[in-house]
C-alpha positions in Angstrom: -20.7 -29.0 -46.2 -20.6 -29.1 -50.1 -17.3 -28.1 -51.6 -18.7 -25.4 -53.8 -20.3 -23.7 -50.8 -17.0 -23.7 -49.0 -15.4 -22.2 -52.0 -18.1 -19.5 -52.2 -17.5 -18.6 -48.6 -14.0 -17.6 -49.5 -14.1 -16.6 -53.1 -17.6 -16.4 -54.5 -18.8 -17.9 -57.7 -17.5 -15.1 -60.0 -14.0 -14.5 -58.7 -11.4 -16.8 -60.2 -13.4 -17.2 -63.4 -11.8 -16.1 -66.8 -14.6 -13.9 -67.8 -14.4 -11.8 -70.9 -14.2 -8.1 -70.7 -17.5 -6.4 -70.1 -16.4 -3.4 -72.2 -15.0 -5.6 -75.0 -17.9 -5.3 -77.4 -18.1 -1.5 -77.0 -14.4 -1.2 -77.8 -14.3 -3.5 -80.9 -17.5 -2.0 -82.3 -16.3 1.6 -81.8 -19.1 2.7 -79.4 -16.7 3.2 -76.5 -16.3 7.0 -76.0 -12.7 8.1 -75.3 -12.0 11.7 -74.2 -11.2 13.1 -77.6 -14.4 11.5 -79.0 -16.5 14.0 -77.0 -17.9 17.1 -78.5 -20.0 20.1 -77.3 -22.2 22.8 -78.7 -19.9 25.6 -79.8 -16.7 23.6 -79.4 -13.4 25.3 -79.9 -10.3 23.4 -80.9 -6.9 24.1 -79.4 -3.4 23.2 -80.6 -0.3 24.2 -78.8 2.9 25.5 -80.4 6.0 23.5 -79.2 9.4 25.0 -78.6 12.0 24.0 -81.1 14.9 24.5 -78.8 15.6 22.8 -75.5 17.1 25.6 -73.5 17.0 29.4 -73.6 14.3 32.0 -74.0 11.6 33.1 -76.5 12.6 36.6 -77.4 9.7 37.2 -79.8 6.5 35.6 -80.9 5.0 36.7 -84.2 1.3 35.7 -84.1 -0.1 38.1 -86.7 -0.3 35.5 -89.5 -1.9 33.0 -87.1 -4.5 35.4 -85.7 -5.6 36.4 -89.2 -5.9 32.9 -90.4 -9.6 32.0 -91.2 -11.2 30.3 -88.2 -8.6 31.2 -85.7 -10.1 32.8 -82.6 -6.9 33.8 -80.8 -3.4 32.9 -79.8 -2.5 32.6 -76.1 1.1 33.6 -75.2 3.0 34.5 -72.0 2.2 38.1 -72.8 -1.6 37.7 -72.8 -2.2 34.5 -70.8 -5.2 34.9 -68.4 -4.5 34.6 -64.7 -4.1 31.2 -63.2 -4.9 31.6 -59.5 -3.1 28.5 -58.2 0.4 28.4 -56.9 2.4 26.6 -59.6 5.1 25.6 -57.1 2.7 24.1 -54.6 1.9 20.3 -54.7 -1.7 19.8 -53.6 -1.6 16.0 -54.4 0.8 13.2 -54.1 1.4 13.2 -57.8 1.5 16.9 -58.4 4.5 18.4 -60.3 5.5 21.8 -61.6 4.1 22.3 -65.1 4.7 24.7 -68.0 1.7 26.9 -68.6 3.1 30.0 -70.4 4.1 31.5 -67.1 7.2 33.1 -68.6 9.3 33.1 -71.8 11.8 30.5 -70.6 12.3 27.3 -72.6 13.0 24.3 -70.4 12.9 21.5 -73.0 12.2 20.9 -76.6 8.4 20.4 -77.2 7.4 22.7 -74.3 4.3 24.7 -75.0 5.2 28.3 -75.9 1.8 29.4 -77.3 -1.8 28.0 -77.7 -3.9 28.6 -80.8 -7.7 28.4 -80.5 -9.9 28.0 -83.6 -13.3 27.0 -84.8 -11.9 23.8 -86.4 -9.0 21.5 -85.7 -7.6 22.2 -89.2 -7.6 26.0 -88.6 -6.0 25.5 -85.1 -3.3 23.2 -86.6 -2.5 25.7 -89.4 -2.6 28.6 -87.0 0.0 26.9 -84.8 2.2 26.4 -87.8 2.0 30.1 -88.6 3.3 31.2 -85.2 6.9 32.3 -85.6 9.2 32.2 -82.6 12.5 33.9 -82.2 14.8 32.4 -79.6 17.9 33.1 -77.6 19.2 29.6 -77.4 21.7 28.1 -75.0 23.6 24.9 -75.2 21.2 22.1 -74.3 22.0 19.4 -71.7 20.5 16.1 -72.7 23.2 13.6 -71.6 24.1 12.4 -68.2 27.5 14.0 -68.4 26.2 17.4 -69.6 25.5 18.7 -66.0 26.7 18.3 -62.5 25.1 15.6 -60.3 23.3 16.4 -57.1 22.7 14.4 -53.9 19.3 13.2 -53.0 18.8 13.4 -49.2 15.1 13.4 -48.4 13.2 10.3 -49.5 10.1 11.1 -51.5 8.0 9.6 -54.2 10.4 9.1 -57.0 13.1 10.8 -55.0 15.0 8.2 -52.9 18.2 9.0 -51.0 20.4 6.3 -49.5 19.4 3.0 -47.8 22.0 0.9 -46.0 21.6 -2.4 -44.1 24.6 -4.0 -42.5 28.2 -3.0 -43.3 28.8 -2.7 -47.0 32.6 -2.1 -46.7 32.9 -5.3 -44.6 30.9 -7.1 -47.2 33.2 -6.1 -49.9 36.3 -7.0 -47.9 34.8 -10.5 -47.1 34.1 -11.3 -50.7 36.0 -14.2 -52.4 34.4 -13.3 -55.7 33.2 -9.9 -56.9 32.0 -7.8 -59.8 32.0 -4.1 -60.4 29.9 -3.2 -63.4 28.3 -0.1 -64.8 25.1 -0.3 -66.9 23.1 2.4 -68.7 19.4 2.5 -69.6 17.9 4.8 -72.2 15.1 7.3 -71.8 11.7 5.8 -72.7 8.5 7.7 -73.5 4.9 6.8 -72.8 3.2 5.8 -76.0 -0.3 4.6 -75.0 -2.6 4.0 -77.9 -4.7 7.0 -76.7 -2.8 10.2 -76.5 -3.5 12.8 -73.8 -6.6 14.8 -74.5 -9.2 17.0 -72.8 -12.6 18.5 -73.5 -13.1 21.3 -71.0 -16.2 23.3 -70.3 -17.0 25.9 -67.6 -20.5 26.2 -66.2 -20.1 29.4 -64.1 -17.4 28.5 -61.5 -17.9 24.7 -62.1 -15.5 22.9 -64.4 -16.5 19.8 -66.4 -13.7 17.7 -68.0 -13.6 14.8 -70.3 -10.1 13.5 -70.0 -8.4 10.2 -69.4 -7.4 9.9 -65.7 -5.9 7.1 -63.6 -6.8 9.0 -60.5 -10.1 10.9 -60.8 -10.5 12.3 -57.3 -6.8 13.3 -57.1 -7.0 15.0 -60.5 -10.0 17.0 -59.5 -8.0 18.3 -56.5 -5.2 19.3 -58.7 -7.4 21.2 -61.2 -9.3 22.8 -58.4 -6.0 24.1 -56.9 -4.8 25.5 -60.1 -8.1 27.3 -60.9 -8.9 28.4 -57.3 -12.2 26.6 -57.0 -13.3 23.8 -54.5 -12.6 20.3 -55.6 -16.3 19.5 -55.6 -16.7 22.0 -58.3 -14.7 19.9 -60.7 -16.4 17.0 -62.6 -14.1 14.6 -64.4 -15.5 11.9 -66.7 -13.1 9.2 -67.7 -15.0 6.0 -68.6 -12.4 4.7 -71.0 -8.6 5.1 -71.2 -6.5 3.8 -74.0 -3.6 3.0 -71.8 -2.1 5.1 -69.0 1.0 3.4 -67.5 1.5 6.2 -65.0 1.4 9.2 -67.2 -2.4 9.9 -66.8 -2.4 10.4 -63.1 -1.0 13.9 -63.3 -2.6 17.0 -65.0 -0.1 18.2 -67.6 0.7 21.7 -68.9 -1.1 21.4 -72.3 -4.3 20.2 -70.8 -4.3 22.9 -68.2 -3.9 25.5 -71.0 -6.9 24.1 -72.7 -9.0 24.5 -69.5 -7.7 28.0 -69.2 -8.7 28.8 -72.7 -12.2 27.4 -72.1 -12.6 29.8 -69.1 -11.3 32.8 -71.1 -13.4 32.2 -74.2 -16.5 31.1 -72.3 -16.8 28.1 -74.7 -15.9 24.4 -74.5 -12.4 23.7 -75.7 -10.9 20.4 -77.0 -7.2 19.7 -77.1 -5.6 16.3 -78.1 -1.9 15.8 -78.2 -0.3 14.5 -81.4 2.0 11.5 -81.2 5.0 13.8 -81.4 3.7 15.9 -78.6 3.7 12.8 -76.3 7.5 13.2 -76.2 8.0 15.9 -73.6 5.2 17.3 -71.5 3.5 14.1 -70.2 6.4 12.3 -68.4 8.7 9.5 -69.4 11.1 7.0 -67.9 14.4 8.9 -67.3 17.7 7.6 -68.4 20.0 6.1 -65.8 23.6 5.1 -65.3 24.0 2.4 -62.6 27.1 1.0 -60.9 26.5 -2.3 -59.2 29.1 -4.1 -57.1 28.3 -7.6 -55.8 30.5 -9.8 -53.6 30.1 -13.5 -52.7 32.0 -15.9 -50.4 33.7 -19.1 -51.5 30.4 -21.0 -51.3 28.5 -18.5 -53.5 26.6 -16.7 -50.7 26.3 -12.9 -51.2 28.3 -10.8 -48.9 27.2 -7.4 -50.3 24.9 -5.8 -52.8 26.1 -2.3 -53.5 23.9 -0.4 -56.1 24.3 3.2 -57.1 22.1 5.0 -59.6 22.5 8.3 -61.4 19.1 9.3 -62.9 18.1 12.2 -65.1 15.4 14.7 -64.1 14.3 18.1 -65.6 15.8 21.4 -64.8 12.7 22.6 -63.0 11.3 19.6 -61.1 12.7 16.4 -59.5 11.5 13.0 -60.3 14.1 10.3 -60.3 14.1 6.6 -61.4 14.6 4.9 -58.0 16.5 2.2 -59.7 19.0 1.2 -57.0 16.1 0.3 -54.7 15.5 -2.8 -56.8 18.4 -4.4 -55.0 17.0 -3.9 -51.5 14.4 -6.6 -51.2 15.3 -9.6 -53.2 18.4 -11.5 -52.4 19.8 -12.4 -49.0 23.1 -10.6 -48.4 25.1 -9.6 -45.3 25.0 -6.0 -46.4 22.9 -3.9 -48.7 23.4 -0.4 -49.9 21.4 1.6 -52.5 22.3 5.2 -53.3 20.8 7.7 -55.8 22.0 10.8 -57.4 20.3 13.1 -59.9 21.3 15.2 -62.8 19.2 18.1 -64.2 18.8 18.1 -67.9 16.9 20.1 -70.4 14.1 17.6 -70.8 10.5 17.3 -69.8 10.1 16.0 -66.2 10.2 12.2 -66.0 7.4 10.6 -64.1 6.0 7.2 -63.1 6.1 4.8 -66.1 5.1 1.2 -65.7 7.3 -0.3 -62.9 9.1 3.0 -62.2 12.5 2.4 -60.6 12.2 -1.4 -60.4 12.2 -1.9 -64.2 15.5 -0.1 -64.7 17.1 -1.3 -61.5 16.1 -5.0 -61.7 17.4 -5.1 -65.3 20.8 -4.2 -63.9 20.6 -6.4 -60.8 19.6 -9.5 -62.8 22.4 -9.1 -65.3 24.9 -8.5 -62.4 23.7 -11.7 -60.7 24.5 -13.7 -63.8 27.8 -12.0 -64.1 28.7 -13.1 -60.6 27.2 -16.6 -61.0 29.6 -17.1 -64.0 32.6 -16.1 -61.8 31.5 -18.3 -58.9 30.9 -21.1 -61.5 27.3 -21.7 -60.6 24.2 -22.1 -62.7 22.3 -18.8 -62.6 19.2 -20.4 -61.1 21.3 -22.3 -58.5 23.1 -19.1 -57.6 19.7 -17.3 -57.0 18.4 -20.2 -54.9 21.6 -20.2 -52.9 20.8 -16.6 -52.0 17.1 -17.0 -51.6 15.7 -14.7 -48.9 13.4 -16.3 -46.3 12.7 -12.9 -44.8 13.0 -9.5 -46.3 16.7 -8.7 -46.7 17.9 -5.9 -44.4 14.7 -5.5 -42.4 14.2 -9.1 -41.5 10.4 -8.7 -41.8 8.5 -11.8 -42.7 6.8 -11.9 -46.1 3.0 -11.7 -46.1 3.4 -14.5 -48.6 6.2 -15.6 -50.9 5.9 -18.4 -53.5 9.1 -17.5 -55.4 10.6 -21.0 -55.1 7.5 -22.4 -56.8 7.9 -19.8 -59.5 11.4 -20.9 -60.1 10.4 -24.6 -60.1 7.4 -24.2 -62.4 9.0 -21.7 -64.8 12.2 -23.7 -65.1 10.3 -26.9 -65.8 8.1 -25.4 -68.4 11.1 -23.8 -70.1 13.3 -26.8 -69.9 16.1 -25.0 -68.0 17.7 -28.2 -66.8 19.0 -28.8 -70.4 20.8 -25.5 -70.5 24.6 -25.9 -71.1 26.8 -23.8 -68.8 29.2 -22.6 -71.5 28.2 -19.6 -73.7 28.0 -19.8 -77.4 27.5 -23.6 -77.6 23.8 -23.8 -78.6 22.7 -23.6 -82.3 19.5 -24.3 -84.0 19.0 -26.2 -87.3 19.5 -23.0 -89.3 22.8 -22.2 -87.6 21.5 -19.4 -85.4 23.2 -18.9 -82.0 20.8 -19.8 -79.2 20.9 -18.5 -75.7 18.9 -19.1 -72.5 18.7 -16.6 -69.7 16.6 -15.9 -66.7 15.7 -13.2 -64.3 13.8 -12.8 -61.0 10.8 -10.6 -60.9 9.8 -8.5 -57.9 7.3 -5.7 -57.4 5.7 -4.2 -54.3 2.1 -4.9 -53.4 0.9 -1.5 -52.3 -2.6 -0.4 -51.5 -4.2 3.1 -51.7 -7.4 4.4 -50.0 -10.7 4.0 -51.8 -14.5 4.3 -51.3 -17.5 2.5 -52.8 -21.2 2.4 -52.7 -23.5 -0.6 -53.1 -27.3 -0.4 -53.7 -29.4 -3.5 -53.5 -32.7 -3.1 -55.4 -36.1 -4.6 -54.6 -35.9 -6.9 -57.6 -32.8 -8.5 -56.3 -30.4 -6.7 -58.6 -27.6 -4.4 -57.4 -25.7 -1.3 -58.5 -22.1 -0.8 -57.4 -20.3 2.6 -57.8 -16.8 3.8 -57.4 -14.7 6.1 -59.5 -12.3 3.4 -60.7 -10.2 3.8 -63.8 -10.1 1.1 -66.5 -7.1 1.9 -68.7 -7.3 -1.4 -70.6 -6.4 -3.7 -67.8 -10.0 -5.0 -67.3 -11.0 -3.1 -64.2 -14.6 -2.9 -65.3 -14.7 -6.7 -65.4 -12.6 -7.7 -62.4 -14.0 -5.1 -60.1 -17.6 -6.1 -61.1 -16.7 -9.8 -60.3 -15.6 -8.7 -56.8 -18.7 -6.6 -56.4 -21.1 -9.3 -57.5 -19.5 -11.8 -55.1 -19.9 -9.5 -52.2 -23.7 -9.9 -52.5 -23.6 -13.5 -53.8 -25.1 -12.4 -57.2 -24.4 -13.5 -60.7 -22.7 -10.9 -62.9 -25.8 -10.3 -65.0 -27.6 -9.1 -61.9 -25.1 -6.4 -61.1 -24.6 -3.0 -62.7 -21.1 -1.5 -62.2 -20.6 2.2 -62.5 -17.2 3.9 -62.6 -15.1 6.5 -64.4 -16.9 9.5 -63.0 -15.6 11.8 -60.3 -19.1 12.2 -58.8 -18.9 8.6 -57.6 -17.0 7.6 -54.4 -13.3 7.8 -54.9 -11.8 4.6 -56.4 -8.3 5.7 -55.5 -5.4 5.5 -57.9 -5.1 3.0 -60.8 -1.4 2.6 -60.5 1.3 0.8 -58.6 -0.4 -2.5 -59.5 -2.7 -1.7 -56.6 -6.1 -0.8 -58.2 -7.8 -4.2 -58.0 -6.9 -4.5 -54.3 -7.8 -0.9 -53.6 -11.1 -0.3 -55.4 -12.0 -4.0 -55.1 -11.5 -3.8 -51.3 -13.9 -0.9 -51.1 -16.5 -2.6 -53.2 -16.2 -5.8 -51.1 -16.7 -3.7 -48.0 -19.7 -1.9 -49.5 -21.3 -5.2 -50.3 -20.6 -6.4 -46.7 -22.3 -3.3 -45.4 -25.4 -4.2 -47.4 -25.4 -7.7 -45.9 -25.0 -6.4 -42.4 -28.0 -4.2 -42.8 -30.0 -7.0 -44.5 -29.2 -9.3 -41.6 -30.4 -6.7 -39.1 -33.7 -6.3 -41.0 -34.2 -10.1 -41.4 -33.5 -10.8 -37.8 -36.4 -8.5 -36.8 -38.9 -10.0 -39.3 -41.0 -12.8 -37.8 -41.7 -14.2 -41.2 -38.1 -14.5 -42.1 -36.2 -17.8 -41.7 -33.4 -15.6 -40.2 -35.6 -14.1 -37.5 -33.8 -13.8 -34.2 -30.3 -14.2 -35.7 -29.3 -10.6 -35.0 -25.8 -11.5 -33.6 -24.9 -13.9 -36.5 -22.4 -13.3 -39.3 -24.1 -13.2 -42.6 -23.1 -14.1 -46.2 -24.9 -14.2 -49.5 -25.2 -16.9 -52.2 -27.3 -17.0 -55.3 -29.5 -14.1 -54.2 -30.1 -15.4 -50.7 -28.8 -14.3 -47.3 -27.3 -17.1 -45.2 -26.1 -17.3 -41.7 -22.4 -17.9 -42.1 -21.6 -21.6 -42.5 -25.3 -22.7 -42.8 -26.9 -23.9 -46.0 -30.5 -24.6 -45.0 -31.3 -21.4 -43.2 -31.5 -18.5 -45.6 -33.8 -15.8 -47.0 -34.1 -14.2 -50.4 -32.5 -10.7 -50.5 -35.6 -9.3 -52.4 -38.0 -10.8 -49.8 -36.1 -9.1 -46.9 -36.5 -5.7 -48.6 -40.1 -6.4 -49.5 -41.1 -7.2 -45.9 -39.3 -4.0 -44.8 -41.2 -1.9 -47.3 -37.9 -0.9 -48.9 -37.3 -0.3 -52.6 -33.5 -0.3 -52.1 -30.9 -0.6 -49.4 -27.6 1.4 -49.7 -24.3 0.3 -48.2 -20.9 2.1 -48.2 -17.4 0.8 -47.8 -13.8 1.9 -47.8 -10.5 0.2 -48.1 -7.0 1.1 -46.9 -4.1 -0.7 -45.4 -3.2 -0.1 -41.8 0.2 1.2 -40.9 0.7 -1.6 -38.4 0.4 -4.3 -41.1 2.7 -2.4 -43.5 5.3 -2.2 -40.8 5.0 -5.8 -39.8 5.2 -7.6 -43.2 7.0 -7.3 -46.4 4.4 -7.4 -49.2 5.5 -8.2 -52.8 4.6 -10.1 -55.8 7.3 -12.4 -57.1 8.1 -14.2 -60.3 10.7 -15.8 -62.5 11.2 -15.2 -66.2 13.1 -17.5 -68.6 14.1 -16.2 -72.1 15.4 -17.8 -75.3 17.0 -15.7 -78.0 18.2 -16.7 -81.5 20.8 -14.6 -83.2 22.1 -14.7 -86.7 25.9 -15.2 -86.4 26.6 -13.1 -89.5 24.1 -10.3 -89.4 23.6 -10.3 -85.6 19.9 -10.0 -85.9 18.3 -10.9 -82.6 14.9 -12.6 -82.0 13.4 -13.5 -78.6 11.8 -16.7 -79.6 10.5 -17.8 -76.2 9.5 -16.2 -72.9 8.2 -18.2 -70.0 7.1 -16.3 -66.9 5.9 -17.8 -63.6 4.3 -15.3 -61.2 2.9 -15.5 -57.7 0.7 -12.4 -57.1 -1.8 -13.3 -54.5 -5.4 -14.1 -55.3 -6.2 -13.9 -59.0 -9.7 -12.5 -59.6 -9.8 -13.1 -63.4 -7.2 -15.4 -64.8 -7.8 -14.3 -68.4 -7.2 -10.6 -67.5 -4.3 -11.4 -65.3 -2.6 -13.4 -68.0 -3.2 -10.5 -70.4 -1.5 -8.1 -68.0 1.5 -10.4 -67.4 1.9 -11.0 -71.1 1.9 -7.3 -71.7 4.5 -6.8 -69.0 6.8 -9.4 -70.6 6.3 -7.7 -74.0 7.2 -4.4 -72.4 10.3 -6.0 -70.9 11.3 -7.2 -74.4 10.7 -3.6 -75.6 13.0 -2.3 -72.9 15.7 -4.8 -73.6 15.9 -4.5 -77.4 13.8 -1.6 -78.7 12.9 1.5 -76.8 15.3 4.5 -76.8 14.5 8.2 -77.3 17.4 10.0 -79.0 18.3 13.6 -78.7 20.0 15.9 -81.2 22.9 17.2 -79.2 22.8 20.5 -81.0 19.2 21.4 -80.5 18.1 19.1 -77.7 15.2 17.9 -79.7 14.1 14.3 -79.8 14.8 13.1 -83.3 12.7 9.9 -83.2 9.5 11.3 -81.7 7.1 9.1 -83.6 6.2 5.4 -83.8 8.2 5.0 -87.0 11.5 5.8 -85.4 10.8 5.2 -81.7 10.7 1.4 -81.8 8.3 -0.7 -79.9 7.7 -4.4 -80.5 5.3 -5.5 -83.3 3.8 -8.9 -83.8 6.8 -10.2 -85.6 9.0 -9.4 -82.6 6.8 -11.4 -80.2 6.8 -15.1 -80.8 6.5 -17.7 -78.0 5.0 -16.4 -74.8 3.8 -18.5 -71.8 2.5 -17.3 -68.5 2.1 -19.4 -65.4 0.3 -18.1 -62.4 1.4 -19.7 -59.1 -1.2 -20.1 -56.4 -0.7 -18.0 -53.4 -2.8 -17.3 -50.3 -2.1 -14.1 -48.5 -4.0 -13.4 -45.3 -2.2 -10.1 -44.6 -1.9 -8.1 -47.7 -5.6 -7.1 -47.7 -9.0 -8.6 -47.0 -9.2 -10.1 -50.4 -5.7 -11.4 -50.6 -5.0 -9.5 -53.8 -1.6 -8.2 -54.9 -1.1 -7.0 -58.4 0.0 -8.1 -61.9 0.3 -5.0 -63.9 4.0 -4.3 -63.5 5.9 -7.3 -62.1 6.4 -9.0 -65.5 8.7 -6.3 -66.7 11.1 -6.6 -63.8 12.3 -10.1 -64.6 12.1 -10.0 -68.4 14.7 -7.3 -69.2 17.5 -9.1 -67.4 16.5 -12.5 -68.7 16.9 -11.3 -72.3 20.2 -9.6 -71.5 21.4 -12.8 -69.9 20.2 -14.9 -72.8 22.1 -12.8 -75.3 25.3 -13.3 -73.2 24.7 -17.0 -73.2 24.2 -17.1 -76.9 27.2 -14.9 -77.9 29.6 -14.8 -74.9 29.3 -11.0 -75.1 28.0 -9.1 -72.0 26.3 -5.9 -73.2 25.9 -3.4 -70.3 23.4 -1.0 -71.8 19.8 -1.2 -72.8 18.4 -1.4 -75.4 20.8 -3.9 -76.8 21.3 -3.1 -80.5 22.5 -5.2 -83.5 25.7 -3.2 -83.7 26.6 -4.1 -80.2 27.2 -7.7 -81.3 29.1 -7.0 -84.5 
């Protein structure tokens, strides 16, 4: 059998190809329509008024000047807010949280909506919002981890872990010949996707039509339906393009719900788009943490215990915690493992999922701690990790569905030149006299899978249409999912139309958790398989078909023809089968979900290794990350170009975590003082120099039918620690907080 045919049986001719983005031209030419680009006849603009204190009550709202401003249609306040039928304390979906929608006069965090101004123009609404005068009864804000009492977390939940113990941690501590006990802190970080949150809302009787960016279209429809007391099928959500999501756009937020409420009350469509400053508060963020980690090793350098405790911030009115300590549960072989979490309620907006939630913060600490202990044990950091390599999942003993981490170590180290790294810190300098340091970190992220549905329609001319309400937030889903869809029917990409981004389509699940390609792609693959099954049944009953009588065979498609599996010469054109049957089209459906049995049987993760080089001015202590090399094993790669882009983005975000991002609160008012992209630092081109990504081949027969894991988040998890370790190697100073600042090295 020819090699290319064998390859097609397993992968298809489109998968594995570095195809360019199908939506690329639309985006670079400006024809892609994002939520705030939409308009309607009779459109009203809304702007919300943010609280300027972080804790207390609004005792009075003077709206007279605003209501008399030209163009202003009204001001919504707690005193006149229309009824919102849904129970605000209920959680109708997995990602639902309590939100602030003018239900009372209480202020829970700075930036919380306290009024909504509706006007004929954006300018009038903006000026009207400025004219609203609020009087407060302020209380002392709590914005630091020590400002409030901690609470225990007992019941595991999404973002709310309790305690996990394997083995005997106390015995592990007692048996250790070498140990460390270190405390690290990580700063609060805020979502700053290029596209801010926005909505254009219009009511058509009791039906709601929304243009808003969403990572979870079907789930968002359920949430809006609950809040407004209508069936979920009465909500239409259109989200063809997202300018980044990173977890924040899977959850309806207070300001957007207020805009929907205003549209219902006015009987006109309403548009609301958050300013950059308004992104700091009501739309989620990565909460700050304080983590204590204790590691022990025997005389040979084998871990006896990993004991990781995390204190994480959440809001005063909802609970979402960075599950940071869980990052220590699944990576290194140790006789005992313990992860514990506590929370503290602060006067902040509720944290939420933010790219690699929990793992990003926790792995940064774990990887630095591993280097600290390696130094005490007197082992090279890579050798120490290899000495504690886990062949089965630590604690549970489950086998891995696949694990090519050794290959990641080998290939990444070779590309970086790790073998030339001197053990002693502060001994490397470049030609300009800069201190040079090399560090590494291991990357780990789970490979989850959600439920999804898809529909495939084969047309008489041999073209096909695939439909699922997938979300492309810039990661390339429109392209990668179309590649999977085309391969399921053995068609070239130019013969396939791919439709997504609309809630009327079959549910594409959630674009999050690095699971979207596996989830929506699995459903598309199954839908194409259903079409092939039906085609085979038709052809087997057609005397003129070369496949006549092959009703019990397994079928596959290649280059527009249906084959009996494994046979090249016996085939029939897809269009001919439809023509003989007198059909203009044939529709198939498919769904994807992972069975509980498989989840319980195997540990499923993506793995990787990141190597970092930093150069530091010895006098000014300016830091530059001059090289990052990451090697990642993440199952089957559908589109290498897009996967590399995601991995590069994750490594850049790791650099941002390590050296840049930190929201700062004014201790007197509780307000964030750097709520803009001038003061809230993220990397720019000058900060990102040498980047290299290596994708390590990995076959996984268990994770899902397509063998796909995910690449969206894993590259953060090794990068932060690698940079922290490189700074230690360059300077001899161990900094135990992120981000690491220039002044830390002075």
